[in-house]
C-alpha positions as CSV (number, residue, x, y, z in Angstrom):
1,X,188.9,13.4,-53.1
2,X,187.5,14.7,-49.8
3,X,185.2,17.7,-49.6
4,X,188.0,20.1,-48.8
5,X,189.9,18.9,-51.8
6,X,186.8,19.4,-54.0
7,X,186.4,22.9,-52.6
8,X,190.0,23.7,-53.4
9,X,189.7,22.3,-56.9
10,X,186.6,24.5,-57.6
11,X,188.5,27.5,-56.2
12,X,191.2,26.8,-58.8
13,X,189.0,26.3,-61.8
14,X,186.0,28.6,-61.1
15,X,187.1,31.4,-63.4
16,X,188.2,29.1,-66.2
17,X,184.8,27.2,-66.0
18,X,182.9,30.5,-66.2
19,X,184.9,31.6,-69.3
20,X,184.5,28.3,-71.2
21,X,180.9,27.7,-70.5
22,X,178.3,28.4,-73.2
23,X,175.8,31.0,-71.9
24,X,173.0,29.2,-73.9
25,X,172.0,25.6,-74.2
26,X,168.6,24.1,-73.7
27,X,169.1,23.2,-70.1
28,X,169.0,27.0,-69.3
29,X,165.6,27.3,-70.9
30,X,164.1,24.9,-68.4
31,X,164.3,27.7,-65.8
32,X,161.4,29.4,-67.6
33,X,159.4,26.2,-67.2
34,X,160.2,26.0,-63.5
35,X,159.3,29.7,-62.8
36,X,156.0,29.3,-64.7
37,X,154.7,26.8,-62.1
38,X,155.8,28.8,-59.1
39,X,153.9,31.4,-57.1
40,X,154.6,35.1,-57.7
41,X,157.8,36.3,-56.1
42,X,159.0,32.8,-55.3
43,X,161.9,32.0,-53.0
44,X,164.4,30.0,-55.0
45,X,167.7,28.4,-54.0
46,X,170.4,27.8,-56.6
47,X,172.7,25.0,-55.2
48,X,176.2,25.0,-56.6
49,X,175.7,28.5,-58.1
50,X,179.3,29.2,-59.0
51,X,179.7,32.5,-60.7
52,X,175.9,32.7,-61.0
53,X,175.7,34.0,-64.5
54,X,174.0,31.1,-66.2
55,X,171.4,29.9,-63.6
56,X,171.2,32.3,-60.7
57,X,171.1,35.4,-62.9
58,X,167.9,34.0,-64.5
59,X,166.1,33.5,-61.2
60,X,164.1,36.2,-59.3
61,X,166.3,39.0,-58.1
62,X,166.4,38.0,-54.4
63,X,167.1,34.3,-54.9
64,X,169.7,32.6,-52.9
65,X,172.9,31.2,-54.4
66,X,174.8,28.6,-52.4
67,X,178.3,27.4,-53.2
68,X,181.2,26.1,-51.1
69,X,183.8,27.6,-53.5
70,X,184.7,31.1,-52.2
71,X,186.2,31.9,-55.7
72,X,182.9,31.1,-57.3
73,X,180.9,33.3,-54.9
74,X,183.4,36.1,-55.5
75,X,182.5,36.0,-59.2
76,X,178.8,35.8,-58.4
77,X,179.1,38.9,-56.2
78,X,180.1,40.9,-59.3
79,X,177.9,39.1,-61.9
80,X,174.6,38.8,-59.9
81,X,174.7,41.6,-57.4
82,X,171.0,41.4,-56.5
83,X,171.3,37.8,-55.3
84,X,171.8,36.7,-51.7
85,X,174.9,34.5,-51.5
86,X,175.6,31.8,-49.0
87,X,179.0,30.1,-48.5
88,X,178.1,26.5,-47.6
89,X,178.1,22.9,-48.5
90,X,175.1,21.1,-49.9
91,X,175.9,18.0,-47.8
92,X,175.0,20.1,-44.7
93,X,172.7,22.9,-46.0
94,X,172.9,25.9,-43.5
95,X,169.3,26.9,-44.3
96,X,165.9,26.8,-42.5
97,X,163.3,24.1,-43.1
98,X,160.5,25.0,-45.5
99,X,162.3,28.1,-46.7
100,X,162.0,27.7,-50.5
101,X,159.5,27.2,-53.3
102,X,162.1,25.7,-55.6
103,X,165.7,24.5,-55.8
104,X,167.9,24.5,-58.9
105,X,171.0,22.3,-58.8
106,X,172.7,22.4,-62.2
107,X,175.8,20.2,-62.6
108,X,176.2,20.2,-58.8
109,X,175.3,17.0,-56.9
110,X,177.7,14.8,-58.9
111,X,180.6,16.5,-57.2
112,X,179.5,14.8,-53.9
113,X,180.6,11.2,-53.1
114,X,177.9,8.7,-54.1
115,X,177.3,7.6,-50.5
116,X,176.5,11.2,-49.4
117,X,174.1,11.9,-52.2
118,X,171.0,10.5,-50.5
119,X,171.6,13.0,-47.7
120,X,171.8,15.8,-50.1
121,X,168.3,14.9,-51.5
122,X,166.9,14.7,-48.0
123,X,168.3,18.2,-47.2
124,X,166.7,19.5,-50.4
125,X,163.4,18.1,-49.3
126,X,163.8,19.6,-45.9
127,X,164.4,23.2,-47.1
128,X,161.6,23.0,-49.7
129,X,158.1,24.0,-48.8
130,X,155.4,21.3,-49.3
131,X,154.8,21.1,-53.1
132,X,158.1,22.7,-53.8
133,X,160.0,21.8,-57.0
134,X,163.6,20.6,-57.6
135,X,165.2,21.1,-61.0
136,X,168.6,19.3,-61.2
137,X,171.0,17.7,-63.5
138,X,170.5,13.9,-63.6
139,X,173.8,12.0,-64.3
140,X,173.3,9.0,-66.5
141,X,176.3,6.8,-65.7
142,X,177.7,5.0,-62.7
143,X,181.1,6.4,-61.7
144,X,183.3,7.8,-59.0
145,X,186.4,9.4,-60.4
146,X,188.9,12.3,-60.4
147,X,189.3,13.8,-63.9
148,X,192.7,15.3,-64.2
149,X,193.2,18.1,-66.7
150,X,189.5,19.2,-66.3
151,X,189.4,23.0,-66.9
152,X,193.2,23.0,-66.4
153,X,192.9,21.4,-63.0
154,X,191.3,18.3,-61.6
155,X,187.8,17.6,-60.4
156,X,185.8,14.8,-58.6
157,X,182.7,13.4,-60.2
158,X,180.4,10.7,-58.8
159,X,177.0,9.1,-59.5
160,X,175.3,5.8,-58.6
161,X,173.6,5.4,-61.9
162,X,170.5,7.0,-63.4
163,X,167.9,4.7,-61.9
164,X,169.5,4.7,-58.5
165,X,169.5,8.5,-58.4
166,X,165.8,8.5,-59.3
167,X,165.1,6.0,-56.5
168,X,167.1,8.1,-54.0
169,X,165.0,11.2,-54.9
170,X,161.8,9.2,-54.3
171,X,163.1,7.8,-51.0
172,X,163.9,11.4,-49.9
173,X,160.2,12.4,-50.5
174,X,160.1,13.5,-54.1
175,X,157.4,12.5,-56.5
176,X,156.1,13.5,-60.0
177,X,159.6,12.9,-61.2
178,X,160.2,13.7,-64.9
179,X,163.4,13.9,-66.9
180,X,164.2,15.9,-70.1
181,X,167.2,15.5,-72.4
182,X,169.0,18.8,-72.9
183,X,172.3,20.3,-74.1
184,X,174.5,21.5,-71.2
185,X,176.9,24.5,-70.9
186,X,179.9,22.5,-72.2
187,X,178.1,21.4,-75.4
188,X,177.2,17.9,-74.3
189,X,173.9,16.1,-74.0
190,X,172.6,15.5,-70.5
191,X,169.3,15.0,-68.6
192,X,167.6,17.4,-66.2
193,X,165.0,16.2,-63.8
194,X,162.0,18.0,-62.3
195,X,160.7,16.6,-59.0
196,X,158.1,17.7,-56.4
197,X,158.4,17.3,-52.7
198,X,155.3,16.1,-50.8
């Protein structure tokens, strides 16, 4: 699936995904841990924010939500009205260098082809201030596939494997990498990783 096809797929399933997703789950609680280590009034970017209700809504009020699905951002406009929303692709972040204290990327990067994921991590490092923190979903397997019937549509998923992803983060300039096993919004077990940019 090319990026335009992934965008169209998200436009088709955004509302269904928002309805089926559990508003709780232990991965959401990690946002409190993230915010506790940030300065007062931090600048936070939520990559792949979708409708915004689960992650973006729990960040400081003027945080930035980025998504390349217009349908997802339309939902976020209603559900998180205080947030600043950006229509853009994480593979080419349309944001300034050193602009954020933290980035959240829940269930987002694994919708990017494996070969493009190192560039995503480099872009994350670019827009984070020195010492900034990344909190993202860490896919455990090695795969590149289209799942048909997902949320009533189809969706692209890709990951190079857990250890390769961790290596790519370090190669992009992240350190102090630690992972936690959590439950995700669809009731499955997954890992979240905290990492700090130099």
